VMD Tcl script that builds the backbone (N, CA, C; Angstrom):
set m [mol new atoms 303]
animate dup $m
set s [atomselect $m all]
$s set {name element resname resid chain x y z} {
  {N N MET 1 A 13.189 6.680 16.445}
  {CA C MET 1 A 12.920 5.531 15.626}
  {C C MET 1 A 14.289 5.096 15.083}
  {N N GLY 2 A 14.666 3.908 14.975}
  {CA C GLY 2 A 15.991 3.401 14.673}
  {C C GLY 2 A 16.247 3.515 13.025}
  {N N ALA 3 A 17.350 3.614 12.716}
  {CA C ALA 3 A 17.792 3.728 11.255}
  {C C ALA 3 A 17.127 2.496 10.457}
  {N N LYS 4 A 17.348 1.188 11.076}
  {CA C LYS 4 A 16.873 -0.003 10.543}
  {C C LYS 4 A 15.346 0.152 10.186}
  {N N LYS 5 A 14.590 0.580 11.234}
  {CA C LYS 5 A 13.068 0.614 11.008}
  {C C LYS 5 A 12.767 1.772 9.942}
  {N N VAL 6 A 13.503 2.780 9.878}
  {CA C VAL 6 A 13.161 3.903 8.851}
  {C C VAL 6 A 13.443 3.352 7.473}
  {N N ARG 7 A 14.583 2.512 7.282}
  {CA C ARG 7 A 14.907 1.889 5.983}
  {C C ARG 7 A 13.852 0.959 5.684}
  {N N GLY 8 A 13.462 0.105 6.567}
  {CA C GLY 8 A 12.388 -0.787 6.233}
  {C C GLY 8 A 11.105 -0.144 5.804}
  {N N LEU 9 A 10.630 0.868 6.587}
  {CA C LEU 9 A 9.386 1.556 6.063}
  {C C LEU 9 A 9.572 2.268 4.799}
  {N N THR 10 A 10.693 2.843 4.620}
  {CA C THR 10 A 11.076 3.679 3.377}
  {C C THR 10 A 10.933 2.601 2.209}
  {N N ALA 11 A 11.566 1.518 2.414}
  {CA C ALA 11 A 11.565 0.368 1.238}
  {C C ALA 11 A 10.137 0.013 1.044}
  {N N GLN 12 A 9.382 -0.152 2.011}
  {CA C GLN 12 A 8.012 -0.672 1.826}
  {C C GLN 12 A 7.180 0.478 1.182}
  {N N PHE 13 A 7.344 1.614 1.332}
  {CA C PHE 13 A 6.708 2.698 0.742}
  {C C PHE 13 A 7.127 2.803 -0.734}
  {N N ALA 14 A 8.432 2.659 -0.964}
  {CA C ALA 14 A 8.905 2.541 -2.424}
  {C C ALA 14 A 8.272 1.522 -3.227}
  {N N LEU 15 A 8.301 0.304 -2.457}
  {CA C LEU 15 A 7.730 -0.952 -3.141}
  {C C LEU 15 A 6.151 -0.683 -3.533}
  {N N GLN 16 A 5.528 -0.120 -2.608}
  {CA C GLN 16 A 4.023 0.033 -2.892}
  {C C GLN 16 A 3.781 1.012 -3.943}
  {N N MET 17 A 4.636 2.163 -3.908}
  {CA C MET 17 A 4.436 3.100 -5.011}
  {C C MET 17 A 4.811 2.564 -6.344}
  {N N GLN 18 A 5.849 1.690 -6.361}
  {CA C GLN 18 A 6.245 1.126 -7.652}
  {C C GLN 18 A 5.124 0.227 -8.152}
  {N N CYS 19 A 4.528 -0.626 -7.242}
  {CA C CYS 19 A 3.343 -1.377 -7.651}
  {C C CYS 19 A 2.283 -0.589 -8.036}
  {N N ALA 20 A 1.907 0.467 -7.472}
  {CA C ALA 20 A 0.905 1.495 -7.861}
  {C C ALA 20 A 1.188 2.052 -9.309}
  {N N LYS 21 A 2.533 2.365 -9.582}
  {CA C LYS 21 A 2.806 2.908 -10.878}
  {C C LYS 21 A 2.574 1.808 -11.994}
  {N N ASN 22 A 3.127 0.476 -11.606}
  {CA C ASN 22 A 2.913 -0.451 -12.573}
  {C C ASN 22 A 1.338 -0.877 -12.760}
  {N N ALA 23 A 0.537 -0.638 -11.841}
  {CA C ALA 23 A -1.007 -0.872 -12.009}
  {C C ALA 23 A -1.606 0.475 -12.592}
  {N N GLY 24 A -1.010 1.475 -12.758}
  {CA C GLY 24 A -1.482 2.703 -13.351}
  {C C GLY 24 A -2.463 3.528 -12.406}
  {N N ILE 25 A -2.155 3.227 -11.089}
  {CA C ILE 25 A -2.911 4.077 -10.026}
  {C C ILE 25 A -2.131 5.007 -9.107}
  {N N TYR 26 A -0.788 5.221 -9.475}
  {CA C TYR 26 A -0.031 5.952 -8.801}
  {C C TYR 26 A -0.442 7.334 -8.368}
  {N N ASP 27 A -1.068 7.921 -9.444}
  {CA C ASP 27 A -1.550 9.304 -9.190}
  {C C ASP 27 A -2.749 9.388 -8.249}
  {N N ARG 28 A -3.348 8.272 -7.800}
  {CA C ARG 28 A -4.289 8.244 -6.887}
  {C C ARG 28 A -4.018 7.848 -5.400}
  {N N CYS 29 A -2.621 7.595 -5.243}
  {CA C CYS 29 A -2.102 7.252 -3.941}
  {C C CYS 29 A -1.722 8.423 -3.089}
  {N N PHE 30 A -1.915 8.459 -1.761}
  {CA C PHE 30 A -1.568 9.564 -1.002}
  {C C PHE 30 A -1.122 9.012 0.505}
  {N N LEU 31 A -0.384 9.784 1.151}
  {CA C LEU 31 A -0.096 9.398 2.532}
  {C C LEU 31 A -1.434 9.747 3.384}
  {N N ALA 32 A -1.628 8.940 4.402}
  {CA C ALA 32 A -2.789 9.129 5.248}
  {C C ALA 32 A -2.541 9.036 6.677}
  {N N PHE 33 A -3.380 9.399 7.635}
  {CA C PHE 33 A -3.225 9.269 8.990}
  {C C PHE 33 A -1.979 9.628 9.586}
  {N N GLY 34 A -1.354 8.685 10.392}
  {CA C GLY 34 A -0.078 8.924 11.048}
  {C C GLY 34 A 1.112 9.118 10.095}
  {N N SER 35 A 1.024 8.485 9.098}
  {CA C SER 35 A 2.110 8.720 7.958}
  {C C SER 35 A 2.171 10.205 7.464}
  {N N LEU 36 A 0.959 10.671 7.244}
  {CA C LEU 36 A 0.848 12.029 6.788}
  {C C LEU 36 A 1.200 13.040 7.858}
  {N N LEU 37 A 0.770 12.736 9.097}
  {CA C LEU 37 A 1.180 13.668 10.232}
  {C C LEU 37 A 2.513 13.578 10.400}
  {N N GLY 38 A 3.197 12.447 10.490}
  {CA C GLY 38 A 4.646 12.399 10.509}
  {C C GLY 38 A 5.345 13.226 9.393}
  {N N TYR 39 A 4.902 13.083 8.262}
  {CA C TYR 39 A 5.533 13.739 7.078}
  {C C TYR 39 A 5.524 15.267 7.353}
  {N N VAL 40 A 4.112 15.745 7.588}
  {CA C VAL 40 A 3.952 17.189 7.935}
  {C C VAL 40 A 4.661 17.675 9.148}
  {N N ARG 41 A 4.584 17.047 10.334}
  {CA C ARG 41 A 4.891 17.502 11.576}
  {C C ARG 41 A 6.508 17.303 11.883}
  {N N GLU 42 A 7.009 16.126 11.427}
  {CA C GLU 42 A 8.365 15.761 11.683}
  {C C GLU 42 A 9.299 15.614 10.438}
  {N N GLY 43 A 8.739 15.642 9.304}
  {CA C GLY 43 A 9.434 15.516 8.117}
  {C C GLY 43 A 9.932 14.045 7.890}
  {N N GLY 44 A 9.147 13.089 8.504}
  {CA C GLY 44 A 9.471 11.749 8.321}
  {C C GLY 44 A 8.501 10.816 8.986}
  {N N PHE 45 A 8.962 9.790 9.592}
  {CA C PHE 45 A 8.008 8.782 10.218}
  {C C PHE 45 A 7.931 9.316 11.743}
  {N N ILE 46 A 6.808 9.017 12.307}
  {CA C ILE 46 A 6.537 9.356 13.734}
  {C C ILE 46 A 7.463 8.276 14.504}
  {N N GLY 47 A 8.216 8.674 15.597}
  {CA C GLY 47 A 9.040 7.688 16.260}
  {C C GLY 47 A 8.448 6.433 16.650}
  {N N HIS 48 A 7.259 6.506 17.282}
  {CA C HIS 48 A 6.639 5.301 17.754}
  {C C HIS 48 A 5.743 4.600 16.813}
  {N N ASP 49 A 5.722 4.924 15.569}
  {CA C ASP 49 A 4.914 4.325 14.602}
  {C C ASP 49 A 5.712 3.169 13.962}
  {N N ASN 50 A 4.966 2.109 13.698}
  {CA C ASN 50 A 5.523 0.987 13.147}
  {C C ASN 50 A 4.887 0.499 11.857}
  {N N ASP 51 A 4.102 1.308 11.236}
  {CA C ASP 51 A 3.453 1.044 9.910}
  {C C ASP 51 A 3.403 2.245 9.104}
  {N N MET 52 A 2.771 2.029 7.882}
  {CA C MET 52 A 2.653 3.132 6.869}
  {C C MET 52 A 1.219 3.189 6.518}
  {N N ASP 53 A 0.672 4.294 6.460}
  {CA C ASP 53 A -0.718 4.545 5.972}
  {C C ASP 53 A -0.814 5.263 4.671}
  {N N ILE 54 A -1.362 4.462 3.634}
  {CA C ILE 54 A -1.464 4.954 2.302}
  {C C ILE 54 A -2.849 4.887 1.764}
  {N N GLY 55 A -3.359 5.919 1.464}
  {CA C GLY 55 A -4.808 5.825 0.885}
  {C C GLY 55 A -4.721 5.877 -0.613}
  {N N ILE 56 A -5.892 5.396 -1.136}
  {CA C ILE 56 A -6.017 5.404 -2.626}
  {C C ILE 56 A -7.406 6.007 -2.948}
  {N N LEU 57 A -7.356 6.997 -3.810}
  {CA C LEU 57 A -8.707 7.784 -4.269}
  {C C LEU 57 A -9.552 6.725 -4.998}
  {N N ALA 58 A -10.785 6.492 -4.551}
  {CA C ALA 58 A -11.532 5.483 -5.257}
  {C C ALA 58 A -12.366 5.964 -6.346}
  {N N ASP 59 A -12.564 7.245 -6.623}
  {CA C ASP 59 A -13.460 7.729 -7.890}
  {C C ASP 59 A -12.996 7.179 -9.130}
  {N N ASN 60 A -13.860 6.432 -9.759}
  {CA C ASN 60 A -13.687 5.841 -11.043}
  {C C ASN 60 A -12.518 4.844 -10.990}
  {N N LEU 61 A -12.272 4.325 -9.903}
  {CA C LEU 61 A -11.189 3.232 -9.915}
  {C C LEU 61 A -12.063 1.891 -10.137}
  {N N THR 62 A -11.400 1.117 -11.121}
  {CA C THR 62 A -12.055 -0.196 -11.351}
  {C C THR 62 A -11.621 -1.327 -10.683}
  {N N VAL 63 A -12.311 -2.415 -10.551}
  {CA C VAL 63 A -11.815 -3.570 -9.723}
  {C C VAL 63 A -10.672 -4.157 -10.658}
  {N N LYS 64 A -10.579 -3.917 -11.988}
  {CA C LYS 64 A -9.536 -4.418 -12.758}
  {C C LYS 64 A -8.191 -3.695 -12.332}
  {N N GLN 65 A -8.216 -2.353 -12.079}
  {CA C GLN 65 A -7.086 -1.562 -11.585}
  {C C GLN 65 A -6.698 -2.066 -10.148}
  {N N ILE 66 A -7.644 -2.344 -9.376}
  {CA C ILE 66 A -7.365 -2.778 -7.981}
  {C C ILE 66 A -6.644 -4.248 -8.030}
  {N N ASN 67 A -7.277 -5.002 -8.783}
  {CA C ASN 67 A -6.625 -6.298 -9.055}
  {C C ASN 67 A -5.165 -6.297 -9.512}
  {N N ALA 68 A -4.915 -5.332 -10.533}
  {CA C ALA 68 A -3.636 -5.184 -11.052}
  {C C ALA 68 A -2.621 -4.664 -9.936}
  {N N TYR 69 A -3.122 -3.858 -9.037}
  {CA C TYR 69 A -2.286 -3.484 -7.978}
  {C C TYR 69 A -1.899 -4.595 -7.040}
  {N N VAL 70 A -3.036 -5.403 -6.696}
  {CA C VAL 70 A -2.852 -6.518 -5.845}
  {C C VAL 70 A -1.992 -7.481 -6.406}
  {N N ALA 71 A -2.064 -7.702 -7.773}
  {CA C ALA 71 A -1.227 -8.776 -8.410}
  {C C ALA 71 A 0.213 -8.316 -8.427}
  {N N GLU 72 A 0.408 -6.939 -8.470}
  {CA C GLU 72 A 1.941 -6.488 -8.414}
  {C C GLU 72 A 2.329 -6.686 -6.889}
  {N N LEU 73 A 1.550 -6.496 -5.975}
  {CA C LEU 73 A 1.982 -6.711 -4.492}
  {C C LEU 73 A 2.345 -8.282 -4.243}
  {N N LEU 74 A 1.636 -9.058 -5.035}
  {CA C LEU 74 A 1.772 -10.527 -4.724}
  {C C LEU 74 A 2.795 -11.077 -5.538}
  {N N ARG 75 A 3.481 -10.454 -6.324}
  {CA C ARG 75 A 4.592 -11.066 -7.068}
  {C C ARG 75 A 5.497 -11.604 -6.151}
  {N N PRO 76 A 6.081 -12.829 -6.490}
  {CA C PRO 76 A 6.812 -13.594 -5.509}
  {C C PRO 76 A 7.985 -12.946 -4.739}
  {N N SER 77 A 8.571 -11.813 -5.563}
  {CA C SER 77 A 9.741 -11.122 -4.853}
  {C C SER 77 A 9.173 -10.096 -4.042}
  {N N LYS 78 A 7.860 -9.767 -3.905}
  {CA C LYS 78 A 7.347 -8.749 -3.272}
  {C C LYS 78 A 6.349 -9.113 -2.124}
  {N N ILE 79 A 6.192 -10.502 -1.843}
  {CA C ILE 79 A 5.266 -10.816 -0.918}
  {C C ILE 79 A 5.674 -10.377 0.537}
  {N N ASP 80 A 4.691 -9.847 1.147}
  {CA C ASP 80 A 4.810 -9.465 2.659}
  {C C ASP 80 A 3.657 -10.256 3.416}
  {N N LYS 81 A 4.009 -11.018 4.288}
  {CA C LYS 81 A 3.053 -12.019 4.999}
  {C C LYS 81 A 1.772 -11.263 5.431}
  {N N ASP 82 A 1.843 -10.020 6.055}
  {CA C ASP 82 A 0.672 -9.246 6.475}
  {C C ASP 82 A -0.184 -8.918 5.262}
  {N N VAL 83 A 0.464 -8.557 4.166}
  {CA C VAL 83 A -0.290 -8.098 3.075}
  {C C VAL 83 A -1.173 -9.295 2.484}
  {N N VAL 84 A -0.468 -10.421 2.511}
  {CA C VAL 84 A -1.090 -11.697 1.860}
  {C C VAL 84 A -2.229 -12.025 2.715}
  {N N LYS 85 A -2.110 -12.101 3.958}
  {CA C LYS 85 A -3.177 -12.152 5.072}
  {C C LYS 85 A -4.309 -11.305 4.768}
  {N N LEU 86 A -4.053 -10.030 4.673}
  {CA C LEU 86 A -5.068 -9.094 4.445}
  {C C LEU 86 A -5.883 -9.367 3.108}
  {N N LEU 87 A -5.072 -9.589 2.039}
  {CA C LEU 87 A -5.651 -9.796 0.795}
  {C C LEU 87 A -6.550 -11.088 0.815}
  {N N LYS 88 A -6.087 -12.132 1.468}
  {CA C LYS 88 A -6.985 -13.373 1.612}
  {C C LYS 88 A -8.176 -13.094 2.238}
  {N N THR 89 A -8.106 -12.308 3.322}
  {CA C THR 89 A -9.392 -11.865 4.051}
  {C C THR 89 A -10.333 -11.168 3.184}
  {N N LEU 90 A -9.794 -10.307 2.489}
  {CA C LEU 90 A -10.729 -9.399 1.585}
  {C C LEU 90 A -11.212 -10.235 0.457}
  {N N ASP 91 A -10.429 -11.134 -0.009}
  {CA C ASP 91 A -10.865 -12.105 -1.144}
  {C C ASP 91 A -12.030 -12.980 -0.402}
  {N N MET 92 A -11.866 -13.573 0.647}
  {CA C MET 92 A -12.861 -14.407 1.316}
  {C C MET 92 A -14.141 -13.571 1.551}
  {N N GLU 93 A -14.119 -12.352 1.908}
  {CA C GLU 93 A -15.198 -11.529 2.244}
  {C C GLU 93 A -15.883 -10.971 0.793}
  {N N GLY 94 A -15.358 -11.348 -0.250}
  {CA C GLY 94 A -15.881 -10.963 -1.603}
  {C C GLY 94 A -15.521 -9.444 -1.964}
  {N N TYR 95 A -14.520 -8.872 -1.433}
  {CA C TYR 95 A -14.052 -7.607 -1.755}
  {C C TYR 95 A -13.246 -7.592 -3.092}
  {N N LEU 96 A -12.535 -8.671 -3.405}
  {CA C LEU 96 A -11.795 -8.742 -4.593}
  {C C LEU 96 A -12.462 -9.604 -5.601}
  {N N ARG 97 A -13.110 -8.956 -6.593}
  {CA C ARG 97 A -13.831 -9.654 -7.561}
  {C C ARG 97 A -12.957 -10.022 -8.684}
  {N N LYS 98 A -13.313 -11.159 -9.245}
  {CA C LYS 98 A -12.542 -11.760 -10.375}
  {C C LYS 98 A -13.022 -11.137 -11.751}
  {N N ASP 99 A -14.141 -10.618 -11.839}
  {CA C ASP 99 A -14.691 -10.339 -13.185}
  {C C ASP 99 A -14.295 -8.866 -13.698}
  {N N GLY 100 A -13.472 -8.158 -12.936}
  {CA C GLY 100 A -13.035 -6.937 -13.307}
  {C C GLY 100 A -13.978 -5.759 -13.130}
  {N N LYS 101 A -15.010 -5.937 -12.556}
  {CA C LYS 101 A -16.008 -4.853 -12.471}
  {C C LYS 101 A -15.932 -4.199 -11.004}
}
mol reanalyze $m
mol bondsrecalc $m
mol representation Tube
mol addrep $m
């Protein structure tokens, strides 16, 4: 994996963790799937991987907290086109409720 790709994934991870901190859900986030495997097995990202897998523990997580996290990700300086596309899809499917429940 090239240094530029590693920097990009590292920056994306840092951004998502900062957004999680700002939303009060940082302690619920964890590496998952290929990202976890790469961390354990290789001490970093898997060479052929081009994304990052982050899980969020859902026990007692409120929609208000999820919406706060999404709002952090959507701040103008933090917009990633793929994230916006995913969030719009989730919103259209009714997964992102506006009432905070």
